[in-house]
N, C-alpha and C positions, 0 to 999 in steps of 0.2 A: 504493500500500500504506500509506504513512504517513498519507495523507488518510483512508483507511478506519479506521485505528487511532484517529486523532484524533476522528473522528465517533463511533465506538463509545465512546471514553472520555468525550466530552462527553455522549453519550446517557445513560450511567450516572450521571454527576455531576448532570445536570439533571433526572433522574427519581428522585433520592434523596429519600425522604419527609422526611428531616431538613432538606433544603433547600427542597423544594416547599411543604410544609405551613406552616412558619413564614413563608415569603415571602407566601403567600396570606393568612395571618392578619394580617400586618403591613399589607398592602394594605386588607383589610377594616376593620381598626381605624383606619387613617388616614381612610378614607371616613366611618366612623361618628363619629369625633371632629369632623369638619367639620359634621356634621348634628345634634349634640347640644350641650348646655351644662350647667353646674352640676356636681352630684355625678356624674352619669352620664359626663360628659366626663372628669372627673378619674379615674374608675375605668378608662375606656378608655385614657387616657394611661398609667396605671400598668401595665395589661395589655400595652400596646405596648412599654413599656420592659422589662418582664420577658421578653417574646418576643425582643426584640433582645439581651438579655443571654444568653438560651439560645443564640441564633445565634452570638454572639461566643465563648462557651465551647466551641462545637462547631467552631471554626475551628482549623486547624493553627498559625496565628500565635499565638493566645492560649494554646493548649496548650503551645507552645514557651516562651512567656514565663513561664507558671505553673511549668513544669518547671524552668526556669532559676533561679527564685527559691529552689528547694530544693537546687540543685546544690552538691555538695561535691567538691572536687578530691581526687585520690589523695594520700595522705600520702607524704612522702619518708621514707626510713629508712636507717640505717647497718647495722643488724643484721637478718637475714632473719626472717620470722615462724616461730615454732615450731609454730603451728597456723594453718591456713587454713580458716576457717569460712564456708561458703556458706549463706546464709539462704534458705529455701524461699519461693517466691512464689505458692503455690497451684497448683491443677490444674483441668483441664477434665474434668468428669465425663461419662462416656459412658453409653449405655443399659445397658451391662454393664461389669464391672470391666476386662475385656480391652480396652475402648475408651477407658479413662481415659488422659489424657496431661498432662504438665506444662504449666502456663500459659506464655505468652510471657515473663513476668517470671522464672519459674523457669528456663526455657531459657537466657535471656541471662545470668543470674547464674551458672548452672552452667558455661557456656562460658568466661566470664571467670575463674571460679575455677580451672577445670582448666588454662587457659593460664598462670595465675600459679603454680599448683602445679608445673607442668612446669619453671618457672624455679627452684623451691625444692623439689625432690622429697623432701628430708629432712623437710619439714614434715608434720605430721599433717593429713590432708584429712578434714574433718568437714562433713557436710550436716545442717543442723539446722532444726527447726521442726515445728509440728503444726497441723493444721487443726481448726477447731471446726465440727461439723455438728450437725444436729438430734439425731442418735443419739449424740453425744459427740465426744471428741477422736480424731483419726485421724493416723497417720503415713504415710498412703498417698502423699502428695506426695513426701516424701523417699525413699521406696522407689522411686517412679518415676524420681526424679532419679538415684538410684544405678544403676538399669538403664541410663539414658541415658549416664551417665559410663562405664560398662563398655563400651557400644557405641562410645564414643570412645577406647577403648584404655586406660582406667584399670583396673588390676588390682582385683579385688573386695577383696583383702586390704588395699589401701591406702585403702579408703573406710570411714569410720565414720558411723553415724547416731545422732543424739541430739536430745532436745528441751530439755535443759538442760546447757550446756557444763561448768559447775562440778561436775557429778556424775561426769564422766569421770575415770578414774584418771590421775594425773600432771598434772592441770590445777590450777594455783593462781592466785592474784591477780597473781603476778609473771610468768606465762606471756605471751610475746609473741603476741598474737592478731591475725591478719589477718582483717578482716571484709569479705566480698564480698556486696553486695546492690545493688539498683537505685540509680542515682544520686539519684533523687528520694526514696529512702527512707534514704539513708546518713546524713543529718544526725541524724535521730532514733535510728537504730540505733547509730551510733558513740557518741552521748551516753549511751545506756543501757549499752553495754558498758563505757564508761569509769567507770561507777559501781562496777563489779566487778573490772576489770582495770587495772593501772597502765600497761601497754604495749599500746595498740590501734593498729593500722595500717588506715586506711580504704582500700579498694580498690573504688571504685564501678564497676559494669558500665556499658557505653556507653548513652547516652541514645537513646531512639527519636524523641522530638520535642524536639530541642535546637537546631535551626537557626533563625536569624532571617531567613534568605534570603526575600526577598519576591517573590512571583509571584501571579498572579490567584487560583489555587486556594487560597492561604493564607487567603483571606477567605471561602471557601465551606465551609459546615459539612459534617462527615462523622462517622459514629459512632465511628471510632477516636479522633479528636481529642477528642470529648466524653468518652470513656472516660479518656483521659489527663488532661484537665482535672479530671474527677471524682476521680481518684486523687490528683492534686496537692492539691485542696481537702481531701480526707479526710486527707491527710498533715499539712497545716497544723493541721487540727482535732485530729488525734491528738497532735501535738506540744504544742499548747496544753493538752490534757487531761492528758498526762503531767506537764507542768510544774505544773499546778494540783494534781494528785493527790499530788505530792511535797511 
């Protein structure tokens, strides 16, 4: 049984287009580089390096390294948060609204936020954020997250939705705000919140690709790892843009 599972797993891995096609391209480029010279050879070498870079960015090991460069540990605190804000992380749109669902990031942030809120039920629980679509801005994600929170036993009366925290009644710059978002997003999120609030408590959700454990598959590309690496690179670019725009 175990052998059969191993064979099926290997079959899926070694038929993944993200693994097979770059591997074939690398082989072709290596052969071509041996048979050409001059400018053509330099262009082939550059193509080879770019292909290898794509391979590396698609591996679990590199995804973990990039994610860890953004990691921010949870803040220690002596006074509990007065507000626990869960940042939305987008949604997966279905063929019809009833098929819409929160993204992985939204799910993880929501679960982490609910667990923390259960430790401090006196805090206001706020789900915040808005998506920008071609048709305009939408609060669909935070509405879906509220539905999921209710399914997890959180009373509807305990959940607030907002796209701008400072607009809510009773919120001031002195409010102790606990921020829940993905670990890779926390560095930028906490920095932005600290521009408006004096007391911010960072509470990052668990990492998905945070382990440096080495095994053969960590050097084999897969779409999920490429997605994580892309998010990490976008986060660094976003942080740089925020810094420059200020």
